[in-house]
C-alpha positions in Angstrom: -19.7 -23.9 -21.2 -22.5 -22.2 -19.2 -22.5 -18.3 -19.1 -24.4 -15.8 -16.8 -24.8 -12.4 -17.9 -24.8 -9.7 -15.0 -25.4 -5.9 -16.1 -26.4 -2.6 -14.9 -29.7 -1.1 -16.1 -28.4 1.5 -18.4 -29.7 1.7 -21.9 -26.5 0.9 -23.6 -25.7 -2.0 -21.1 -29.2 -3.5 -21.9 -28.7 -3.2 -25.7 -25.3 -4.9 -25.4 -26.8 -7.8 -23.3 -29.6 -8.1 -26.1 -26.7 -8.5 -28.5 -24.7 -10.8 -26.3 -27.6 -13.2 -26.1 -28.1 -13.5 -29.8 -24.5 -14.2 -30.4 -24.2 -16.8 -27.6 -27.4 -18.6 -28.8 -26.0 -18.5 -32.4 -22.8 -20.1 -31.0 -24.8 -22.7 -29.1 -23.3 -21.5 -25.7 -25.8 -22.0 -22.9 -27.1 -19.3 -20.6 -27.4 -20.3 -16.9 -27.8 -17.8 -14.1 -27.6 -20.2 -11.2 -24.6 -22.4 -12.0 -22.3 -20.7 -14.6 -18.9 -21.5 -15.5 -18.1 -17.9 -16.5 -19.8 -14.5 -15.7 -19.9 -11.8 -18.2 -20.3 -8.4 -16.6 -21.7 -5.7 -18.7 -21.2 -2.2 -17.5 -18.3 -0.8 -15.5 -16.0 -1.8 -12.7 -18.8 -1.2 -10.3 -20.8 -3.7 -12.1 -18.3 -6.2 -12.1 -18.0 -5.7 -8.2 -21.6 -6.5 -8.2 -21.1 -9.8 -10.0 -18.3 -10.7 -7.9 -20.5 -10.6 -4.8 -23.3 -12.3 -6.5 -21.4 -15.3 -7.6 -18.2 -15.7 -5.5 -19.7 -18.1 -3.3 -20.3 -20.6 -6.1 -18.0 -22.7 -8.2 -14.2 -22.5 -7.2 -13.2 -22.4 -10.7 -15.8 -19.8 -11.8 -14.2 -17.1 -14.2 -15.3 -13.4 -14.8 -15.0 -11.3 -17.9 -15.9 -7.7 -17.9 -17.3 -5.9 -20.9 -17.3 -1.9 -20.6 -20.0 0.2 -21.9 -17.6 3.2 -21.9 -13.8 3.3 -21.9 -11.8 0.1 -20.7 -12.1 -0.3 -16.9 -9.7 -1.6 -14.5 -11.3 -5.0 -14.5 -12.9 -4.8 -17.9 -11.2 -6.0 -21.0 -13.7 -5.7 -23.8 -15.8 -2.9 -25.2 -19.4 -2.8 -26.1 -18.5 -2.8 -29.8 -16.6 -6.1 -29.4 -19.3 -8.6 -28.7 -18.7 -10.9 -31.6 -15.0 -10.9 -30.7 -15.8 -11.8 -27.2 -18.2 -14.6 -28.0 -15.7 -16.0 -30.6 -13.1 -16.1 -27.8 -15.7 -18.3 -25.7 -16.0 -20.5 -28.7 -12.3 -21.2 -28.7 -11.9 -21.2 -24.8 -9.5 -23.6 -23.4 -10.0 -22.5 -19.7 -7.3 -19.9 -19.6 -7.2 -17.5 -16.6 -5.4 -15.2 -14.2 -6.1 -15.4 -10.6 -5.9 -12.5 -7.8 -5.9 -12.6 -4.2 -8.9 -11.5 -2.2 -9.6 -10.0 1.1 -11.2 -11.9 4.0 -12.8 -9.7 6.5 -14.2 -11.4 9.7 -16.4 -9.7 12.3 -16.4 -10.7 15.8 -19.2 -10.0 18.2 -19.4 -9.5 21.9 -20.9 -13.1 22.2 -18.0 -14.7 20.0 -20.0 -14.9 16.8 -18.1 -14.7 13.6 -19.2 -13.6 10.2 -16.9 -13.8 7.2 -17.0 -11.6 4.0 -15.0 -11.5 0.9 -13.7 -8.3 -0.9 -12.2 -8.1 -4.4 -11.1 -4.3 -3.8 -11.1 -3.4 -0.2 -12.7 -3.4 3.4 -13.1 -0.3 5.6 -13.9 0.6 9.0 -14.8 4.3 9.6 -16.4 6.7 12.0 -19.2 8.5 10.3 -19.4 11.3 12.9 -16.7 12.2 15.5 -13.3 10.4 15.8 -12.8 6.7 15.6 -10.8 5.4 18.5 -9.2 1.8 18.0 -6.6 -0.6 19.0 -4.9 -2.0 15.7 -3.1 -5.5 16.3 -0.8 -7.3 14.0 -0.7 -11.1 14.4 -2.7 -11.1 17.7 -0.3 -8.4 19.4 -1.4 -4.7 20.0 0.7 -2.6 17.4 -0.8 1.0 17.9 -3.6 3.0 19.1 -5.4 4.8 16.3 -7.4 8.0 16.1 -9.0 9.5 13.1 -11.5 8.8 10.5 -10.9 5.2 9.8 -8.7 2.7 8.0 -8.9 1.0 4.6 -7.5 -2.5 4.1 -7.0 -3.3 0.3 -6.1 -6.3 -2.0 -3.3 -5.8 -4.4 -5.9 -5.0 -7.2 -7.9 -2.8 -4.9 -4.6 -0.8 -4.0 -5.5 1.3 -7.1 -8.6 2.4 -5.4 -9.3 3.9 -2.0 -6.0 2.8 -0.9 -4.1 4.8 -3.4 -6.3 7.9 -2.5 -5.1 7.4 1.1 -1.3 7.5 0.0 -0.9 3.8 -0.2 1.2 1.9 -2.7 0.1 0.2 -5.7 0.8 -3.6 -5.4 1.2 -6.0 -8.2 -1.5 -8.8 -7.6 1.2 -11.5 -7.8 2.1 -10.4 -4.3 -0.3 -12.3 -1.8 -0.6 -9.6 0.8 -3.0 -6.9 1.8 -2.2 -3.4 2.5 -3.7 -1.1 5.5 -4.0 2.8 4.9 -5.0 5.3 7.3 -7.9 7.6 6.7 -7.2 11.1 8.1 -5.3 9.9 11.2 -4.6 12.2 14.1 -0.8 12.5 14.8 0.6 15.1 17.2 2.6 14.8 20.5 -0.4 13.1 22.2 -1.6 10.8 19.6 0.8 8.8 17.3 0.4 6.2 14.6 2.9 4.8 12.2 1.5 7.3 9.6 2.4 5.2 6.5 0.7 2.2 5.1 1.4 -1.3 6.1 1.8 -4.3 4.0 0.9 -7.7 5.6 1.6 -11.0 3.8 -0.7 -14.0 3.8 -0.7 -16.0 7.1 -0.8 -12.7 9.2 -4.0 -10.8 10.3 -4.7 -7.2 10.9 -7.1 -7.1 13.9 -8.9 -3.6 14.5 -10.7 -3.2 18.0 -13.0 -0.2 17.9 -13.5 1.6 21.3 -16.6 3.3 20.0 -20.0 1.6 19.5 -21.1 3.6 16.3 -18.8 2.8 13.4 -19.5 1.9 9.8 -18.1 -1.2 8.0 -17.6 -1.7 4.2 -16.8 -4.6 2.1 -16.2 -3.2 -1.5 -19.8 -1.7 -2.1 -21.5 -3.3 0.7 -22.2 -1.5 4.0 -22.5 -3.7 7.1 -24.3 -2.7 10.3 -21.8 -2.7 13.2 -24.0 -3.8 15.9 -22.2 -5.6 18.9 -18.9 -5.9 17.0 -15.9 -5.9 19.1 -13.3 -6.6 16.7 -12.8 -7.0 12.9 -10.0 -9.3 11.3 -8.5 -8.8 7.9 -6.2 -11.2 6.1 -5.5 -12.7 2.6 -8.3 -15.1 1.7 -7.6 -18.8 0.8 -9.8 -18.2 -2.0 -9.0 -16.3 -5.1 -10.8 -14.7 -8.0 -10.4 -15.8 -11.5 -10.6 -13.8 -14.7 -10.9 -15.6 -18.2 -7.5 -14.3 -19.9 -8.5 -14.3 -23.5 -6.5 -11.1 -23.8 -6.2 -10.1 -20.1 -4.1 -6.9 -20.0 -0.8 -6.9 -17.9 -1.2 -5.4 -14.4 1.0 -2.5 -15.1 -0.5 -1.8 -18.5 -3.8 -1.4 -16.7 -2.3 1.0 -14.1 -0.6 3.0 -16.9 -3.9 3.3 -18.9 -5.9 4.1 -15.7 -3.7 6.9 -14.2 -0.9 8.0 -16.4 -1.3 7.8 -20.2 -3.5 6.6 -23.1 -2.7 3.2 -24.1 -2.1 4.2 -27.6 1.1 5.9 -26.5 4.2 4.4 -27.8 6.5 2.7 -25.3 9.9 4.0 -24.8 12.7 1.6 -24.1 
């Protein structure tokens, strides 16, 4: 097995990386930043998003593991105090993994050029100043005219992030779907949108055609300059992201831990 380490520059993360290197060397596990079989992210969920965008275009069987330097994050299973336990799991690794759907976002320019992006959490299209005006199409047909600050399109795992703040539903990652939620839409007697989140299955596209030239696109943490873009397409990607499942938490346990209660609480039947 070849392992890459990806970390933020916090002192605690750097110390943990040093411990990881020592333990990996002691167990004969090779470090390879260029062509790893497994990426260990040391930091928080933001660091793991960075690792995802750094490595997702590589090996289709690549797996990720998150080691959190604080409390357990949504994508991170291990604490900084569990370096030896994590490395021991790698020693006994049998390739076990869980896979989650990704979002494919495609920009289309006025000359027909297309650029694809992959997102683990969400993509957004927003108007930084003023009101965004756009046509929203489903499977190639105009569905509604939109006015407001923008829209967010999330994966099931990303449904707990920006999407949830917009009033969207939390989707289980076994559902191969994406969800569109409105960001401060304008609804009155003149301008109307559906006003509720939309869940779109794999095989169907959400296409947004802005009528203004100045708007902002994001793909997870990445900001994309929207020059000459006439349309943005969103759909479930064919590619999935894989996480090593040495002790991967159940999705609803993650949701509960993140938003409702401490994981030490006893379950009630």
